[in-house]
C-alpha positions as CSV (number, residue, x, y, z in Angstrom):
1,M,47.5,-50.1,-108.4
2,R,51.0,-49.1,-107.2
3,Y,52.1,-49.0,-110.8
4,L,49.5,-46.7,-111.8
5,L,49.7,-44.3,-108.7
6,A,53.5,-43.8,-108.6
7,P,54.0,-42.0,-111.8
8,I,50.7,-40.0,-111.1
9,A,51.9,-38.8,-107.7
10,F,55.2,-37.9,-109.2
11,A,53.7,-35.8,-111.9
12,L,51.3,-33.9,-109.6
13,S,54.1,-33.3,-106.9
14,F,56.5,-32.4,-109.6
15,T,54.4,-29.6,-111.2
16,T,53.6,-28.1,-107.8
17,A,57.3,-28.2,-106.7
18,M,58.3,-26.5,-109.9
19,A,55.9,-23.7,-109.3
20,Q,57.3,-23.2,-105.8
21,E,61.0,-23.1,-106.8
22,N,62.9,-19.9,-107.0
23,L,63.5,-19.8,-110.7
24,Q,65.7,-16.6,-110.5
25,A,68.1,-18.4,-108.2
26,Q,68.1,-21.5,-110.6
27,A,68.8,-19.2,-113.6
28,S,71.9,-17.7,-112.0
29,K,75.1,-18.9,-113.8
30,T,77.9,-20.6,-112.0
31,K,81.6,-21.0,-112.8
32,S,81.0,-24.6,-113.7
33,E,78.3,-23.7,-116.4
34,K,78.8,-25.6,-119.7
35,T,79.2,-24.0,-123.0
36,F,78.1,-25.5,-126.3
37,R,78.8,-25.2,-129.9
38,I,75.7,-25.6,-132.1
39,V,76.0,-28.1,-134.8
40,K,72.5,-28.1,-136.1
41,E,69.6,-25.8,-135.0
42,L,66.1,-26.0,-136.6
43,S,63.3,-23.4,-136.3
44,I,60.9,-23.6,-133.5
45,T,58.1,-21.4,-132.0
46,S,58.5,-19.6,-128.5
47,V,59.0,-21.3,-125.2
48,K,55.6,-21.8,-123.3
49,N,54.8,-22.5,-119.7
50,Q,52.6,-25.4,-118.5
51,Y,52.8,-24.0,-115.0
52,R,50.8,-26.0,-112.4
53,S,49.5,-28.5,-114.8
54,G,50.6,-31.9,-115.9
55,T,50.3,-31.2,-119.6
56,C,53.8,-31.3,-120.9
57,W,52.6,-33.7,-123.6
58,D,50.2,-31.1,-124.8
59,Y,52.6,-28.1,-124.8
60,A,55.4,-30.1,-126.3
61,T,53.3,-31.8,-129.0
62,L,51.6,-28.5,-130.1
63,G,55.0,-27.0,-130.2
64,Y,56.2,-29.9,-132.3
65,F,53.2,-29.3,-134.8
66,E,54.0,-25.5,-134.8
67,S,57.6,-26.4,-135.9
68,E,56.2,-28.8,-138.6
69,I,54.0,-25.9,-139.9
70,L,56.9,-23.5,-139.7
71,R,59.2,-26.0,-141.6
72,K,56.5,-26.4,-144.3
73,T,55.0,-23.0,-144.8
74,G,57.4,-20.6,-142.9
75,K,54.3,-19.4,-140.9
76,T,54.3,-19.0,-137.2
77,Y,51.3,-20.2,-135.2
78,D,50.4,-20.3,-131.4
79,L,48.1,-23.1,-131.1
80,C,45.8,-23.4,-128.2
81,E,46.9,-26.0,-125.5
82,M,43.6,-25.5,-123.5
83,F,41.5,-26.4,-126.5
84,V,43.4,-29.9,-126.5
85,V,42.9,-30.2,-122.7
86,N,39.1,-29.6,-123.1
87,K,38.7,-32.2,-125.8
88,D,41.3,-34.7,-124.5
89,Y,40.1,-34.7,-120.9
90,M,36.5,-35.5,-122.1
91,D,37.7,-38.2,-124.4
92,C,39.6,-39.7,-121.4
93,A,36.5,-39.6,-119.3
94,T,34.5,-41.3,-122.2
95,H,37.2,-44.1,-122.3
96,Y,37.2,-44.5,-118.5
97,V,33.3,-45.1,-118.5
98,R,33.5,-47.4,-121.4
99,M,36.2,-49.4,-119.6
100,H,33.8,-49.6,-116.5
101,G,36.4,-47.6,-114.5
102,Y,39.3,-49.9,-115.4
103,S,41.3,-47.2,-117.0
104,Q,43.4,-44.1,-116.2
105,I,42.3,-40.7,-115.1
106,S,45.2,-38.3,-114.9
107,E,46.6,-35.0,-116.1
108,G,49.2,-36.9,-118.1
109,G,49.2,-37.9,-121.8
110,S,51.2,-38.4,-124.9
111,C,51.8,-37.2,-128.3
112,D,49.1,-39.4,-129.7
113,D,46.5,-37.5,-127.6
114,V,47.2,-34.2,-129.4
115,L,47.3,-35.9,-132.8
116,E,43.8,-37.6,-132.2
117,V,42.3,-34.4,-130.7
118,I,43.3,-32.6,-133.9
119,R,42.1,-35.3,-136.1
120,Q,38.7,-35.7,-134.4
121,H,38.0,-32.2,-133.1
122,G,40.2,-29.8,-134.9
123,I,42.3,-27.1,-133.2
124,C,42.2,-23.3,-132.7
125,P,44.8,-20.5,-132.2
126,E,45.5,-19.4,-128.6
127,E,43.5,-16.1,-129.0
128,A,40.3,-18.0,-129.8
129,M,39.8,-19.2,-126.2
130,P,40.0,-17.7,-122.7
131,A,43.5,-17.6,-121.4
132,P,44.3,-20.8,-119.3
133,G,43.3,-20.3,-115.7
134,S,41.7,-16.9,-116.4
135,L,38.3,-18.3,-115.2
136,T,39.6,-19.0,-111.8
137,G,41.8,-15.9,-111.2
138,D,45.2,-17.3,-112.3
139,T,47.0,-16.1,-115.4
140,L,48.5,-19.5,-116.3
141,A,47.3,-23.1,-116.3
142,N,46.8,-24.0,-112.6
143,F,45.2,-27.5,-112.3
144,S,45.6,-27.7,-108.5
145,V,41.8,-27.3,-107.9
146,F,40.6,-28.2,-111.5
147,F,41.9,-31.7,-111.8
148,P,40.9,-33.1,-108.4
149,E,37.4,-31.9,-109.0
150,L,37.4,-33.4,-112.4
151,E,38.8,-36.7,-111.2
152,R,36.1,-36.8,-108.5
153,T,33.4,-36.1,-110.9
154,V,34.5,-38.8,-113.4
155,R,35.0,-41.5,-110.7
156,A,31.6,-40.9,-109.3
157,I,30.0,-41.8,-112.6
158,I,30.5,-45.4,-111.9
159,G,29.3,-46.3,-108.4
160,K,30.4,-49.3,-106.5
161,E,27.4,-51.4,-107.4
162,A,26.4,-49.6,-110.5
163,S,24.9,-51.6,-113.4
164,A,25.1,-48.5,-115.7
165,P,26.8,-45.1,-115.7
166,Q,24.9,-42.1,-114.2
167,P,22.6,-40.5,-116.7
168,H,23.7,-37.3,-118.4
169,W,27.2,-37.7,-117.0
170,Q,28.7,-36.1,-120.1
171,E,27.1,-32.7,-119.4
172,E,28.4,-32.8,-115.8
173,V,32.0,-33.6,-116.8
174,Q,32.0,-31.1,-119.6
175,A,30.8,-28.3,-117.2
176,V,33.7,-29.0,-114.9
177,I,36.2,-28.9,-117.7
178,E,34.7,-25.6,-119.1
179,K,34.6,-24.0,-115.6
180,Y,38.4,-24.1,-115.5
181,V,39.9,-24.2,-119.0
182,G,37.1,-22.5,-121.0
183,R,34.6,-23.5,-123.7
184,C,35.9,-24.5,-127.0
185,P,34.7,-22.1,-129.9
186,E,32.4,-23.5,-132.6
187,T,33.6,-20.7,-134.9
188,F,36.2,-18.0,-134.7
189,E,37.9,-15.2,-136.8
190,Y,41.6,-15.5,-137.6
191,E,43.4,-13.1,-139.8
192,G,40.1,-12.0,-141.6
193,T,38.8,-15.5,-142.2
194,T,36.0,-17.3,-140.2
195,Y,36.9,-20.9,-139.2
196,T,35.6,-23.9,-137.2
197,P,38.2,-25.9,-135.3
198,K,38.2,-28.4,-138.1
199,T,38.5,-26.1,-141.0
200,F,41.3,-24.2,-139.2
201,A,43.1,-27.5,-138.6
202,E,42.7,-28.3,-142.3
203,S,44.2,-24.9,-143.2
204,L,47.4,-25.6,-141.4
205,G,48.8,-28.0,-144.2
206,L,49.4,-30.9,-141.9
207,D,48.9,-34.4,-143.2
208,L,47.9,-36.2,-139.9
209,D,48.7,-39.6,-141.3
210,D,52.3,-38.6,-141.5
211,Y,53.2,-39.0,-137.8
212,V,54.5,-42.2,-136.2
213,S,55.8,-43.2,-132.8
214,L,59.1,-45.3,-132.5
215,T,60.4,-47.0,-129.3
216,S,63.0,-49.6,-128.3
217,F,62.3,-52.4,-125.7
218,T,63.2,-56.1,-125.6
219,H,60.0,-57.4,-124.0
220,H,58.4,-57.1,-127.5
221,P,60.0,-58.3,-130.8
222,F,61.9,-55.7,-132.8
223,N,60.5,-54.5,-136.2
224,Q,56.9,-54.9,-135.0
225,W,54.2,-52.5,-133.6
226,F,53.3,-52.7,-130.0
227,I,51.4,-50.6,-127.3
228,I,53.9,-49.2,-124.7
229,E,52.7,-50.2,-121.2
230,A,52.7,-46.8,-119.6
231,P,49.9,-45.4,-117.5
232,Y,49.7,-42.0,-119.4
233,K,49.2,-43.8,-122.8
234,W,45.7,-44.5,-122.2
235,R,44.6,-44.3,-125.9
236,L,46.6,-47.4,-126.6
237,K,48.2,-46.3,-129.8
238,P,51.0,-48.5,-130.9
239,S,54.7,-47.6,-131.3
240,Y,57.2,-49.3,-133.9
241,N,59.9,-51.2,-132.0
242,I,63.6,-51.1,-133.1
243,P,67.0,-51.5,-131.5
244,I,68.2,-48.5,-129.6
245,E,71.2,-47.9,-131.8
246,Q,68.9,-47.7,-134.7
247,L,66.5,-45.4,-132.8
248,M,69.3,-42.9,-132.1
249,D,70.3,-43.0,-135.6
250,V,66.8,-42.2,-136.8
251,L,66.9,-39.2,-134.5
252,D,70.2,-38.0,-135.8
253,A,69.1,-38.4,-139.4
254,A,65.7,-36.6,-138.8
255,L,67.4,-33.5,-137.4
256,D,70.2,-33.6,-140.1
257,V,67.5,-33.3,-142.9
258,G,65.4,-30.6,-141.2
259,Y,62.8,-32.4,-139.1
260,T,62.2,-31.7,-135.4
261,V,61.2,-34.6,-133.2
262,A,58.9,-34.9,-130.2
263,W,60.4,-36.9,-127.4
264,G,58.6,-38.8,-124.5
265,G,60.9,-40.2,-121.8
266,D,62.2,-40.1,-118.2
267,V,63.5,-36.9,-116.3
268,T,63.6,-38.4,-112.9
269,G,67.4,-39.0,-112.9
270,D,70.3,-36.7,-113.8
271,F,68.0,-34.0,-115.3
272,T,69.0,-30.7,-113.7
273,R,66.4,-28.0,-113.2
274,T,68.8,-25.5,-114.8
275,G,69.0,-27.0,-118.4
276,L,71.4,-30.0,-118.4
277,A,70.7,-33.6,-118.6
278,S,73.6,-36.2,-118.8
279,L,74.5,-39.6,-117.3
280,P,76.8,-40.2,-114.4
281,V,80.3,-41.0,-115.4
282,G,80.7,-44.8,-116.1
283,V,77.0,-45.5,-117.0
284,I,76.7,-47.0,-120.5
285,P,73.2,-46.7,-122.1
286,T,72.9,-50.4,-123.4
287,Q,69.7,-52.1,-124.5
288,T,69.9,-54.4,-121.6
289,L,70.2,-51.5,-119.0
290,R,67.2,-49.7,-120.7
291,Q,65.0,-52.8,-120.2
292,E,66.1,-53.4,-116.7
293,Q,65.4,-49.8,-115.6
294,W,62.1,-49.9,-117.4
295,D,61.0,-53.3,-115.7
296,D,62.0,-52.2,-112.1
297,W,60.6,-48.7,-112.6
298,R,63.8,-46.8,-112.2
299,F,63.0,-45.5,-115.8
300,T,59.5,-44.2,-116.3
301,Y,57.6,-42.2,-118.9
302,D,57.0,-38.8,-117.2
303,H,57.8,-35.9,-119.5
304,V,57.5,-34.8,-123.2
305,M,59.7,-32.2,-124.9
306,L,60.7,-31.0,-128.4
307,I,64.2,-31.9,-129.8
308,Y,65.2,-29.3,-132.4
309,G,69.0,-29.3,-132.8
310,K,72.4,-30.8,-131.9
311,A,75.5,-29.4,-130.1
312,V,78.7,-30.4,-128.7
313,D,80.2,-29.4,-125.4
314,E,83.8,-28.2,-124.5
315,E,85.0,-31.7,-124.7
316,G,83.3,-32.6,-128.0
317,K,80.6,-34.7,-126.3
318,P,77.4,-34.7,-128.4
319,Y,74.1,-33.1,-126.9
320,Y,70.7,-32.5,-128.2
321,M,69.0,-29.1,-127.9
322,V,65.5,-29.5,-126.5
323,K,62.7,-27.1,-125.9
324,N,60.9,-27.5,-122.5
325,S,57.6,-26.2,-121.4
326,W,58.5,-24.7,-117.9
327,G,58.8,-21.2,-119.1
328,P,62.0,-19.2,-120.3
329,Y,64.2,-19.9,-117.2
330,G,67.3,-21.7,-116.4
331,Q,70.8,-21.3,-117.8
332,Y,69.5,-21.6,-121.3
333,Q,66.3,-19.7,-121.0
334,G,63.9,-22.7,-121.3
335,I,66.2,-24.8,-123.5
336,W,67.7,-28.1,-122.3
337,Y,70.9,-29.7,-123.4
338,M,70.6,-33.5,-123.1
339,S,73.5,-35.6,-123.8
340,R,73.3,-38.4,-126.5
341,D,73.9,-41.0,-123.8
342,Y,71.2,-39.6,-121.5
343,M,68.8,-39.6,-124.6
344,A,69.7,-43.3,-125.4
345,L,69.0,-44.5,-121.9
346,N,65.8,-42.4,-121.0
347,T,63.9,-42.4,-124.3
348,T,60.4,-44.0,-124.0
349,Y,59.5,-43.0,-127.5
350,L,60.1,-40.6,-130.5
351,F,57.2,-39.0,-132.2
352,L,58.1,-37.7,-135.7
353,N,57.1,-37.3,-139.3
354,R,57.5,-40.6,-141.3
355,H,59.2,-38.7,-144.1
356,A,62.0,-38.1,-141.8
357,L,62.8,-41.8,-141.6
358,P,65.3,-43.8,-143.7
359,K,63.6,-45.1,-146.8
360,K,63.9,-48.8,-145.7
361,L,62.4,-48.1,-142.3
362,R,59.7,-45.9,-143.8
363,K,58.7,-48.7,-146.1
364,A,58.8,-51.3,-143.3
365,I,56.3,-49.4,-141.0
366,T,53.8,-48.7,-143.9
367,T,53.6,-52.3,-145.2
């Protein structure tokens, strides 16, 4: 239980603390502020704000798909995060009941959740649903009341001595979800055309079979698929395991040829709230250290963001440009600069288009 509860407690306390911080004070520049020279910068959509919700996985992955659409078509979309929340939390509750309660109920998730929601349920633009939180008097996604109520409702479906789930439980869970994040539309108008969520998803030009997850750990063999043992990855979708040096080369190559990359990893260490992430002097991000920190819980999976460029600092040290989902604040207005060493040590997985992979690796993961 400790393994499950520790990351959950962090995620919930973290989003609450973020909302309470004085963002203006954090955004003020100091004499020690770093400057960067951009080496590669790809097109992305605007920075969003997950606010008091543990939905970075949702905002980051939709931002990733928005950048994919922008790359392929040149068209800018604002896809609806609360549509994904509505469908994904119901899917999560269903999985929990089918597992007789031996599963995860939390605000967290992964890139695979967004992919599967779009595949199974479709998607809609932001304006097709009520604004997040508007049903409870907040202008942004505030889950401080919503999620505890949802969690209580789902856990009550399976009583201590239950031989079967309570009847009609789906309607009760769906009512709680819709009370706070709104009802998903069955049809809607967008730019003069009537869509269902599924036909709208089809119109975006995405091939949902193109997207893969890569990781790097030694407790499973390299060059094989495995399911990362992380509480928020409840869908149990596998990632392809390769050495960390190769994983970093894949990231660089993808950016160089014009593909953004969604990133899942750890931000509990040297990840400042103003826009910088780097390792302490002397720390070398080896494969062995990655594994040690994963096994003793120093390294967790607690955040998802979008990598869209490369830069170097005043000393020529390489960094990645990363879009966060905490609103346009900080020294770089919602953008983080993460050092290559930080990325190598703290990456849980990369989620990207298989066409961005080197040909040999692309062939290996599809055979």
